[in-house]
Each structure stands twice: as structure tokens, then as C-alpha cells.
N, C-alpha and C positions, 0 to 999 in steps of 0.2 A: 356481495352475495355469496352464499355458502352453497357448495355442491357436496351431497352427503352419498356415502355408500351404506348399504344395508348390511347388517351382521347379526348373528347371534353372539353372545359373549365369548364362544371360544375361537369365533373367527376374527377377533378384534385385532391381533396382530398381523393377521394377513391383509385385512383390509387397509390398514395403516400404510402399507407398501403399495398400494394402488396411487398413493398421492405423491409418489417419487417417480412415476413413469413419465416419459418425455411429454406425452399429451397433458399430463396434469400439471407437471412445472411450468410448460409454456402457457397454460390457462392461467396459472397464479400470476406469473411474471408479467403478461401480456394484457390480461383483462382484470386482474387483481381479485380473482376469484379465491376464494378460500374452502378449506374442506372440512369435511365432519363424518360422523358415524350416527347411523339410526340402529340402536339396537332392538331386535325382535326376539321372542322365544320366552322361556322360562325367566320370569322376574327374579326369582331365587338365585339364578346362575349369574347375575350381575354381582360381582364380589366388591369391585372398586370402580371410582370414577374414572372414566376414560381420559387420556391426557390430551383432550382435544374437543372442541364444539360438539355435542352430543344430544340426542333426543331419544326416548324410550317409546316404544310402541307397545301399549297394553296388548294383552292376549285378545285376538279377534272377537272371542266369545265372553269376555269379562263383562262387559254390560248386560248381556243375555243371561249369563249366569246370576248376576247380582238379580235381576227382575224376578227370574223364577225360582231360584234357590234362596228364600229369606232366611233360611238358618244359614246361609254361607256368607250372608252379607258383611258382616264385621271381619270374619277372615280375609275376604276379597279387599276391603278397604285396609286392612293391616298390610296386605302385600304390597298394595300400592304405596302406603306410606313409606314402607322399607325402601322402596324404589326412589321415593322422593327425597330420602335422606342421603342419596349420592348426589343430588343437585343436579338433575337433567336441565339442558337448556330449554327443552320443552317435552311434553308427553303427548301421545295421541291415543284417542279413544273411538272406536266404531260404536255405532248406536245400538240399541236394543232392537232385537229381531223377533217376530213372532215365531213360536215352534208349534208346527202343525203336522199331522201325518203326511207321508208322501203319497202322491198319486203314481200310478204306472208310468214310465218313463215315455210312453208312446200316447198317453191321455191328455189332451188339451186343456182338461180341466185343472191341470197342475198350474196353469197361469191365473187361475180365478182368485179374485179376492175373496176370503173366507171369514173377514171379521167385520163387525158392525162399527158405527161411529162411537159408541161408548167404550168397545175396546180399544180403538185407535187413540182416543183422547186419553185413556188411563195409562196407555204405554207412552204417549208424547210427554205427560206429566211426569211420569217415573224418570224418563231421560232427562228432564229438565232438573228433578232432584238430584240425580247422580252427577250431572255436570257440576251443579252448585257445591256439592260435597267434595268432589274431586279437586275443583278449582280452590278450595281453602288451603291445600298444601301443595298442588302440582301446578306448573305452568301449562294448562291444559288446553289442547286444541282438539277440535273434533273432525273426524275425516267422513267423507261420504262413502257409505257402502255401495254395494250393487243390488238393484232391484230384482236382478235374476241370478241363480247361483247354480253351480254345477252339482250334479248328483254325486255323493261320496259313498262308495261301497267298498268293502273288503280292502281297506287301506289304499284307495285309488279313485281319482276323479274319472267321471265318466262322461262322454259327449253328448250330454243331455242336461236341461237347465229347467227350473220351475221358480215360480215367483217367490221372492225372498222379501216379503213386505215387513218394514218396521221403522226405526228412526235413523234419520241422517241419509235419505235416499235421494232427494233432489232440492228443491226449494224449502224444504222444512229445515235444511241448514240455516238459511237465513231467519227462519223463525226462532230457532234455538240460540242463535247469534243476538237477536234482539231481545230475548227473554233473559239471558244470562252474561252477555258480553263476551262470549267465549270466542276465540278466532276458529277459522275453517281451514281446513287442509283439503286440497282439491287433488283427488286421485283421478288422474286422467284416464286410465284404463276402466275404473268403476262407472264413471260418468259416461263414457263411449257405449260401454256394454248396456248401462240404463237407457240411454237414449236409442240404441239399436232396437230394445224391446218396445219402448213407448212409441217410437216411430215406425215400428214393424219393418225394420230393415235387416239385412243379412239374414242371421239364424231364425228370424221371428216373422217372415212374410206369411207364414201360414196361419200366425194367430189372428183370429177375427177381431175386428173393431165393432162392437155392438153399442150404437149410440146411447147414452143413458140420457132418457127423455125428461124424467122428472126426479128431483133430488129434495131432501128435507134441508131444512136450515143446517143443522150439524154437517151433512154430508157436503154441502156447499162450501161450508167453513174448511172441512179438511181437504177439499179439491184446492181451495187457494192456498193452504198451508203447503200442501206437497207441490203443487204447480201442475198438478195432471188429473184427470178424471179418474174418481175412484168410488165403488159403491159395492156392497157386499153382494156375490154372486155375478159380478161382471169382469169383464177383463180391463184393467187400467189401461189408458191411453193419452195422447197428447191430443188435445183440440187443434192447435197449431204445431206443426214441427218446429224443433229446436235443433240447434246445432251445438257442438263442443265449444266453439267460438262464442256463441251466443251466451253461454254460462259463464265463460270464463269472464267475458266482460262483466256480465250481471253480479258476479259474487265478488270479483275485485279483491281476492285474497292475495296473499304475499307467501304462501306456502304450497307446495306441489309434490307429489308423487307422478313420477312417469315410467312408461316403459314402452314397447314397440309394437304390441298388438292391438287389432280393432275389433276381435271378436273371440269369443271363449273357446271355440272349436271349429275345425272346419273337416267334414267327414268325420273320421274316427279320431282325429289328432287333436290333442289339447293344446291350445295356443295361449292360455292365461300366462300373464307376465312374461311375455315374449321379448326376443332380444330388440335392441335398438340397432337399427341399421343406418349407415351413412347416406343411402339413396332413398330413404323412405319419406316421399314428399308429403303424405298425411302427417307423420311425426313432425317433420319441420313446420309445417303450417299451424300445427297446435302449439308447438314451441315457440314459435314466433308470437302467437296471441299470449301466451303466458308472459313472455318477457317484455311485452307493453306493459305489464302490470308491476313491473321492476321488483320481482320476486327477492325475498330475503334468503329463501332457500328452496333447493330442488332436491330430492332424493331419487336415485336411479334405482328402479325396483325390478329389473330383469331377473329370471331364475336361473337356475343351474340343473343338470341332469341329475344331481344328487337329491334333488326337491322330491322325486318320485319316478316310477317306471314311466309315468305318462310323457316324461320329458326326455327319454333317452336318445331322441333325436338330437338334442343340443350338443355343442360342442362342450368339452370338460370344463372350461373357463368361461362359460358363456357370459356370465354376469360381469366378469372384469373386462372382457371385451365390449360389452355395452356400455360399460362406465367410460372406457377409454373412447369409444365412438362418441359418446355424450360430450366429452371434454373436446373433441375435434370439431362436432357441430357448434358447440358453444363459441370455440374460436372464431368461427365464420359468423355467427348469428348475432353475437354481442356488439 
């Protein structure tokens, strides 16, 4: 198994030092875990192949820009091809997201689905097309995105979310895998937050569940693909509650992103990509379920305070602390 650290191209030399810490050296010696880097950020800044197992995370908006900006499509593909020339061990893509105007932050309509089946199927088919195109020259994997996302204004995230419907949100991951043969990367945080919304837990207890009483054949097909109830003008929901462990068992993938938080915000505090703590029972429980799948790699994805003013409460080297904590936890759990 590989344990990976996240890095932008300028952080590569620093991240390589993490693998020489006492926890990492002990993990390598006792559990035969190897290390690697997942590079995020501007593709053009990756100048040479890292001297280690590595993957590249395409920009989060890559697929959405490709879908809505037809005049940009070839340019985006060319950028991905330049990254492929460096021979990454894998590449990750988020799915296409719908773009629609924002509702006020206190208006529950921000969680309503605003698209009809025709629009959904067009987006799903486009996502399949893009996956197939990228697979021609990249060792592509697809990552689950979050069904709800934080508001972003004046260069900072706000403690409010809205529906973020698109591709690769829940069980449609299996649909894309069936259609294209692509592997799935399971992001623990994204799935946790998606299930919080669909199960009406944590920050979403005040979002109503209005039962969808009648559906067309196309709406039923979409609900089957996504794994949750979905109809234009209604709030998406799960008919039967699901857990993170349920989905880990169902997807049976070998590739994971992990961090420590279980909600996007608490009060006015942004918690996204939170630290991995040694005494976090929920994290350990989820990690144990992941380890049952005998993963090929896991990426530690906790953030640092330099990610933005929203995270100024974190310690200066929070992501390194989380990586070292994960090493210590794996020494106990493997």
C-alpha cells in the first residue's frame, strides 16, 4: 500500500521530507507501506516527473469548464496531455457540475433541484464522453464530489452551503464505472457531507423531506443511477438512510482520500479538510472499513492555515501533523 501526501509543485521537496519522519520510517519498516505524492494545482507548474510514486489531480473545475466552455475544450485536453507526458501513476478528475445562479444564503430553496431529466442525462452523457477521452492518454480515476458545497465570496468560503448537483455525486460513480471501466477514488469527506445532506443530519436537519409521490420513467431511471430521490423543484433525499461504511462496502474501490472532519462548518467556523486526530473514533471506524478493502493507496488531505483566512485557527504545519498522525494510526490498525 502507498500512503500519499498532497502537494502543489512548489511544495514537492518539503513533502518528501515527511517520509523521513520517525512515524513514516516505522510505518515503512513494520507495515511495508510505501509513500508518494498527489500533485494538485496548476498543471503547467509541473515541470518534471517526481522521483517517487505520484498522481496528478486535475483542477476541480476542469470537467465543468470543458462542459460549458466548448471553445476551451481542446485547450483543456491539451493541458491534460502535457501532464500525461510526465507519466503520472494515476490522474483524478472531478465530475461535471451544473452551474446555476445562487439563492440567498438563508433561503432553503438553495437546496432545490433546478434541472429536468433531459438536462441531467445530457450532463451524464457528456461526463462519459470526457472520461473516455481522458482515458485514451491518462491513467484516469474519477473522484466523488460533494452534493452540497460552501458559498465562496470575496476570496473566502462562508459557513453556508447550497445544492451542487452534477456528475460523480453518489451511486452514479458505479454507473460511470460500468459505462467506461474507469476506477473510482472514494473521498471520505465528500461522501460524509453528501450523506449528511441526504440523511438530513448535522447542518441539514432543517431541510425538509417532501416525498416524491409520482415520477416519470426518466426520473425513476435518474434516481436509480444516483441512488437517491431526485425531481425538478424538490429537495433530493434518500428513501433509506445510508452510512459511509455502507458505501465503502458497496463501491469496493482501492483508492481513497481521507481527512478528519465530518461537517463543512460549525457555527461560523469552516471545518472542511480538517485535521486527522489520534483520538477521533469516527475517523478510525471509517479507516477500518477502508482497510478491509485492502487499498492500493490512501491520500491524507488535511489542510493548512495558509489555505485561506477561514483556517487561521489551525496550527502552522497542520497537514504535516495530520500525515504523521495517520502514520501512527495505520501502525495500530494495519
